[in-house]
N, C-alpha and C positions, 0 to 999 in steps of 0.2 A: 593674523587676522586683525581687524580693527580694534581700537581701544574698547575694553569692556566697561560698560556702565551698568552697575547694579546698585540697589539701594537697600539699606537696613538689613532685614533677615536674609534677603537674597545674596547680599554681598558676603555674608558669613560663610557661604559655600567655598569661598576662596581660601579660608583659613585651613581646613583639613587638606585641601588640594595641595597647597604650598607646603604644608607640614610633611605630607607624604613624599613630596618631591625632594625635600631636604633630607628626609630620613634615609633615603637610599644612598646618600653620600657617606654614611657611616660605615666603618669596617664591618660591623655586625649589625645591620639594621633590624629594627623590630618588625618592619613590614616592607616587603619589596613591591613597589608599585611603579613599574616603568611607564605606564600610561600617564601617571601624574606628572612625571618629568616631561614627557612629550607635550602635554597640554600646557603646562606652565611656560615652556619655551615659546609657545605660539601665541600666548595671550599678552596683549599690551596692557600691563597693569603693574603698578609699583607694589609688589608683594611685600617688600620690606616695611612698608608703611603699616602693615597689619600688626607689627611688633608682637609676634607670637612668643610667649614665654616657653622656655625649653620644657618645663613641667607640663604645660598644656599640650605641647606636641607629643610628648611621651604618652600622655593619657589618651590622646586621640588615636595614636597608632595602636596602643593596647586595645582600645575600644574596637577599632576596626578589625583587628585580628580575632578578637573574641567573637565578634558577630560573624565574621567569615567562617570561623571554625564551627560555630553553631549551625549555620546555614548548610555548610557542607555535610555535616552529620545528619541533618534533617532530610537532606535530599539524597543521601547515600543509596537508598533503595528506590530512587525515582526511575520509573519506566515510561516516561512521557506523560504521566498523569498528575504532575505537580505544577502548581502555579506559585510564582514568587512576586510579591508586590513590594517594590523598593520605593517607599514614600519619601519625598524630599531628597531625591537622589543626588542633586547638585551635579557636580562633574566627577563623581566618584566612579571608579572602575570595578565595583564589586562583581558585576556579572562576569567580567574577564577573570577576576581572581578566583571565583568559585569554580570555574572550569567544568561546567556541567551543561552540555549542549542539548540535553533532552528536556530540561525544565522550561516552562513557558514563562518568560521573565518580562515584567513591566516596570520600567523606570518612570516615575511620576514626579514632576516639579512644575513650577510656574512656566508659562509659555515662553517668557524671555530667557529663562534658563535653558529650556529645551532647544531654543533656537541656537544658542551657543553650543549646546551639547551635540547637535547634529553636525557640527564641523569635525567632530572627533569620533562619533559613533554612528554606525549604519544599522538600520533596522533589518531584521531577518524574519523568517517564519517563526522563530522562537524568541526573538528579542524585540521588544516594542518600546516606543517612546510616547509618553502622553504629556502634553503641555497643559497643565491646569493646576490651580491651587487645590491642595488635598481637601480643603473644606467645601469646595464646590461639588454638588451632587452628580453632575452629568458624567464625569470621567469614569465613575464606578460601573456605569452601564457598558463600558468597553471590556470589562473583565469577564471571561467565560465562566459560565456556571457548570456544575456537575463534575468537576475534576475530583480526583481522589484526595489530594492534599493541597492545602493553601498555607503559605507562610507570608506574614506581613512584617516588613522590616522598616523601622522608623528611627534611623540614627541621626542624632542632632536635630530633631524636628519637634517633638511634642512640647518641649519647654518654650517654644515660640508661639504655641497655641494657647487659647484659653480653655479651661476645663470643660466648658459646655461644648466647645468645638471638638474636643477629643471625644467626648461622649457621643456626639452626633455622628462623627466619622465612624466610630466603632459600631454603632447601631446600623449605619448604612451598609457597612461591610457584612455584618451578620445577615442582613436582609438580602443582600445580593449573592453571597457565596456560601452562606451557612457557616460551618465550622472552620476555624483557622487557628494557627499558632501565631502569636504576636511577640516580637522581641524589640525592645526599644531602650534607650538610655534616659535616665531621669535624674534631676537634681532633687535634693531635699528642699523643703520650704525655705530654710535658712540660706542654703547655698544659692537658691534661685534669687533671693533678695540681694545677696552679696555680689552677684555677677555684674552689677552696674559699675563696679570698679575694675573690671577686667579690661586691659588695654585694647585688645582686639575688638571687643564689643563696643567700647567707647568710640573707636575709629569708625566702625560701620554704622553706629547709631541703632543697632538692633536692640529690641526689648525682650527680656525674658518674662513670660507671663505665668508659668506654671511650675510648681514643684510638688513633690509628694513624699511624705514621711513613711506612712504605713502602706505597703502595697495592697493591702486588703481594702483600702479606701475606694479603689476603682471597682472592686468586686461588689461593693455596697451600692454602686450607682445603677444597679439593675440593668447591666449590659449583657448578662448571660456569660460573663467570662470567669475563669477560675485561675487564681494565682498559682504558678508552678514553682518559680525559683527566682532568687535574687543573686546576682553574681557581681563580685567586686573587682575593681581594677588593681591588680597586684603584679608584682615582679616575681615570676616563678623560675623554676630550673631552666625552662625553655628560653626565657627572655633575659635572664640575669646578666648575660655577657653583652647585651646590647646597651646597657646603661652603666654609668660609673658608680663607684662605691657609695658616694653621697646620696645619689638618687635611690639606690637600693635601700639604704638606711631610712631615707625619708618616707618611702612607700611602706616600709616595714613598720615604722612607728605609727604612721597614719592608720594602718589596719589593725592596730591594737585598740583603737577607740571607735566605738560604734558610730558616733556622730560624724567622724571623719570619713570612714569607709562608706557610709551611707550618703555622704554629701553628693556623690555622683556615682551611679552604678547602673548595671543592666537589670531590667525586669522582664520576666518571661511569663506569658499567660497563654491559656488556650480558651477558645470559644467553641464549645461542643454543640 
């Protein structure tokens, strides 16, 4: 396809895409994403210019796998009465990786991103593409009401929003669909400030606006949500053979210190 032109936070979607495509080249990959390889091969873009550090790529793949596993477990008893909202989906193939044909799935991102996405993904009765900023109110009206379960996934998204935008988005979701489970990744306040030095973000010009230290801070914003769990990016028995000894040691040491393991982690909430 033609040369891809994306700016700032939109261009950051190419970082995890390329990272997943490269990961599959390893003998024991952390994540197998054949669609990422297919997409990268067809996009005219200098991916090497992103200068993705290996540590960043490992973290992104662990993050993706952890979210995938959570969503699979959440939808395990789905009988066609569940809705998944994948906000800021980029060119990610999570719907394919989840392998659940009964869930009603909505991939949401900027219109220019969805235009690119349509080259690689086709809508079906259960799979939908919505071109919109997640901060615009209109797109939420397309989400069906009255389903049994809703899960909202926001990977690599909320840090690019301002706190007031996040609060408004969650309030609109509550008004439209009622209760839902929310899973997203977040930086600590200090980590959010330090991302200005990350080579990939420097290249794209994207700005990080939000970080959170205490997960209860969102609960106090009168959004009707309840904090459930904080999960950290670690190397475990399942993933240890996918990284070298140095990386295992680095992640192991980092998780000994609260400030380090909380620098970037997953947060899970429910809105009842």
